[in-house]
C-alpha positions as CSV (number, residue, x, y, z in Angstrom):
1,X,-0.4,-0.3,0.0
2,X,2.9,2.3,0.2
3,X,4.7,1.7,-2.5
4,X,1.1,2.7,-4.3
5,X,1.0,5.8,-2.6
6,X,4.4,6.7,-3.3
7,X,5.0,7.1,0.5
8,X,7.2,3.5,1.0
9,X,10.5,5.0,2.2
10,X,9.3,7.5,4.3
11,X,7.4,5.5,6.1
12,X,8.5,1.3,6.1
13,X,11.0,2.3,9.0
14,X,8.7,3.4,11.0
15,X,6.0,0.8,10.3
16,X,5.4,-2.8,11.8
17,X,3.2,-6.1,11.0
18,X,1.3,-7.2,13.4
19,X,1.2,-11.1,13.1
20,X,-0.2,-13.9,15.5
21,X,-3.9,-13.0,15.2
22,X,-3.8,-10.4,17.1
23,X,-6.0,-7.2,16.0
24,X,-4.5,-3.7,14.5
25,X,-6.9,-1.6,16.8
26,X,-6.3,-3.3,20.0
27,X,-2.7,-2.4,19.2
28,X,-3.6,1.4,18.4
29,X,-5.9,1.1,21.3
30,X,-3.2,0.4,23.6
31,X,-1.3,3.3,22.2
32,X,1.3,0.8,20.8
33,X,0.9,2.7,17.9
34,X,-0.6,5.7,16.4
35,X,-2.2,4.8,13.3
36,X,-3.2,1.2,12.0
37,X,-4.7,-0.1,8.8
38,X,-7.2,-3.3,8.6
39,X,-10.3,-4.2,7.5
40,X,-13.2,-1.6,8.6
41,X,-15.3,-4.6,10.1
42,X,-12.4,-5.3,12.1
43,X,-11.8,-1.9,13.3
44,X,-15.3,-0.8,14.0
45,X,-15.7,-2.9,17.4
46,X,-12.3,-1.7,19.2
47,X,-13.1,0.5,21.9
48,X,-11.0,3.4,21.9
49,X,-10.0,4.6,18.9
50,X,-11.6,6.0,15.8
51,X,-12.4,4.9,12.5
52,X,-11.4,7.5,9.9
53,X,-12.0,6.6,6.5
54,X,-11.6,3.9,3.7
55,X,-9.0,4.4,2.1
56,X,-8.7,5.4,-1.5
57,X,-9.7,3.0,-4.0
58,X,-6.4,2.9,-5.5
59,X,-5.3,1.2,-2.8
60,X,-7.9,-0.6,-1.6
61,X,-8.4,-4.5,-1.8
62,X,-12.0,-6.1,-1.4
63,X,-12.6,-9.5,-0.1
64,X,-16.2,-10.8,-1.5
65,X,-17.7,-12.8,0.6
66,X,-20.0,-16.0,-1.0
67,X,-22.4,-18.5,0.5
68,X,-22.6,-22.4,-0.5
69,X,-25.0,-25.2,1.1
70,X,-24.1,-28.9,1.4
71,X,-25.9,-30.8,-1.1
72,X,-26.3,-33.6,1.8
73,X,-27.5,-30.8,4.1
74,X,-30.3,-31.5,6.9
75,X,-32.2,-28.4,6.1
76,X,-31.5,-27.2,2.6
77,X,-35.0,-24.9,3.2
78,X,-33.5,-22.7,6.0
79,X,-30.3,-22.7,4.6
80,X,-31.6,-21.1,1.5
81,X,-33.6,-19.1,3.1
82,X,-30.4,-17.7,5.3
83,X,-28.7,-16.7,1.9
84,X,-31.7,-15.0,0.5
85,X,-32.0,-12.8,3.6
86,X,-28.2,-12.4,3.9
87,X,-28.7,-10.7,0.3
88,X,-31.9,-8.9,0.9
89,X,-32.5,-5.2,1.2
90,X,-34.0,-6.4,4.8
91,X,-30.1,-7.2,6.0
92,X,-28.9,-4.2,4.4
93,X,-28.5,-1.9,7.7
94,X,-27.2,-4.2,9.7
95,X,-24.4,-5.2,7.1
96,X,-23.6,-1.8,6.6
97,X,-23.4,-1.0,10.3
98,X,-21.0,-3.8,10.6
99,X,-18.4,-2.2,8.3
100,X,-19.0,-4.7,5.0
101,X,-21.0,-3.3,2.2
102,X,-24.0,-5.3,0.8
103,X,-24.0,-7.1,-2.2
104,X,-26.4,-4.7,-3.6
105,X,-23.8,-2.5,-3.7
106,X,-21.4,-3.7,-6.3
């Protein structure tokens, strides 16, 4: 990302990668970093930080989630109903509030 923005030389020595499954937002909230980059849906529930804005489109990496139902599932109708609901306008508000983008916006 820093290379795409043309600022790699200025910031790489000041940055670090957070590993081991720890949330970037938690590191920022503890004061161990001044700024962090992670999916919006991962930052929003972390107390003690402010989510500022999505990154510019040219450095954005979108994750597309899909759903599938096993052929031998016990309750195929319920599984399909859940998938239809998650793709519905009724679910869009909750999806947006969690930091994700509803399918209808693509």
